[in-house]
N, C-alpha and C positions, 0 to 999 in steps of 0.2 A: 188423858189426851186421846182423842179419837183418831182412827186411821184415816188417811186421805182416800178419797174415792179416785178411781182411775182418771177421771176427767179434770181433777183439780191440778194436776201437773201434766198437762197434755201438750203434745207436739202434733199439730195438725198439718198433714202433708196433702197438698193439692195434686191433681193430675199433672199439672205443669211441673211441679217440683219433683215428683217421682220420675218423670220423664228426663228432666235435667240430671238428676242424681244417678239414674240408671245409665245414661250416656256417659257420665263421668266415670262410672264403674267400668264400662266398656273401654274407655280411653285408658284407664289404669291397667286393664288386662291385655290390651293390644300388644302383640308381639312378645308376650310373656309365657306362651305355651311351650310345650316340649317338642312340637312338630317343626318341620322345616319352616323357616322364616318366623318362628315363634307362634305358630298357629295352634289353635285348639281343634280337636276333632268333633266335639259334641257339646251340647248344653243340656243339662237336666235341671228342670225347674222343680223346686219343692212346692207342691200345691198346698194351698191355693195362693198364698201371698207372694211366692216367687215367680208366678206366671207372667205378670206384666213386666217386671224387671228382666226376666229371662228372655222374653220376646224382644225387648229393646237391645239387650246385649247381643243376642244372636244376630239381629239385623245389622247392628253397627260393626260386628266383627265378621260378617258374612259367613256365619256358621249355619249350614243347612240341616244338620242332624240335631233334632230337638226332641226330647222326651220329658216325662215327668216322673217324680216319685211322690206318692201321697203319704205323708207322715202326719199322724194326728197326735198333737201334744197339747192342744187347747180345745176346750169346749166353750165356745164364745169367749168369755173372759177368764175362765178358771183353767189352771194348768192340770194336766193329767200325765200319766206315764206315756212316753213316746212309743208309737207302734206304726209299722209300715202297713198301710192299707193296700197300696199298689206299687210294686217296684218298677223300675225302668226295664227295658228289654235287656236281658242278661248278656246276649251276644254283642250288643252295642257298647255296653259300659264296662264289662269285664271287672277289673279291680279299680277302674277309674282313671287309668293313664290317659292324659290329654283331654279329660272331661272336666268341664266347669259345672259345678253344682251351684245354683243360684237361688237365693231366698231374699225376701224383703228385709228381714230383721233377724239377728241373733240376739236372743234375750238371755235365758239362763244357759243356753248351749245344749240342752237336752236333745233337741231335734238333730243338730249337726253332730253331736256325739254319736248318735245312732247311725247316721249316714256315713260318718268317717269310719266306723267299725266295719260297715258293709263294703265301702269303696275307699280303701286306705290311700290309693294313689290319686284320687280326684283332688281338684283344687276348689275349695269352698269359698264363695264370695257372696257378700250381702251388701245391701245398700246402707243399712243402718246397723250399728252394733252397740250393745250395752256391755258394761265392764265384766259381768259374770260370764258372758258367752264369748267374749272377744278371743280367748285362747283357742276356740274351736274354728275360727274363721281365718283364712289366709289373706283375704283382701276385703276391705270395706271402705265406704266413703265417709260416713258421718257417725261419730260416737255421740250417744245420748246417755244421760244418767240412768241408773238402774230403776229409779222410782218414777221415771217419766213414762206415761202411756202414749204410744204413737197411734194416732187416728189416721188410717190410710183411706184414700178416696173411695176404694171399693167397699169399705165398711160404713160409709157415711151417706146420709141424706142431709137435710138442713140440720138434723140432729141425729144421734146414733139411733138406729132402728134394728130390732132383732130380725134375722133372716125370716122369710116367709115360713119355711119349714122349721118346725121346732117351736112355733108359737103355740100357746095353750088354746 
């Protein structure tokens, strides 16, 4: 039996869908923070996939302090060891108290496992979650099966195209 290619069990997410789902994530997180009136003090997006959902969550929850953490655990479609390429501002995040860490997807959980070790008091939220990574996330909107490949709108044209940089 041959292995399935990623596109054979795919879940295509449009810009409209990611916007709706990120707003649903914001709704679920509203008034759940440790601050007065359940507020959160900052949003940290895991780049690159978490940037669009984090922007939407920050807007909906009126959070003005936004930063990024760049964690590399994928090289296009192949998984690699998770490593931090760029941390958020240390004075802003501390141990993560009152901070929302946002990503598009938790897959195996390797990225969030690393982030949780660095910021143990942060609240990790993703739009989509797969079963292996679900224990690493505090809040998510939609669960998809482990063998489903999610095609996000920022990765797509009319068909999948390699990024300009990195092409032979």
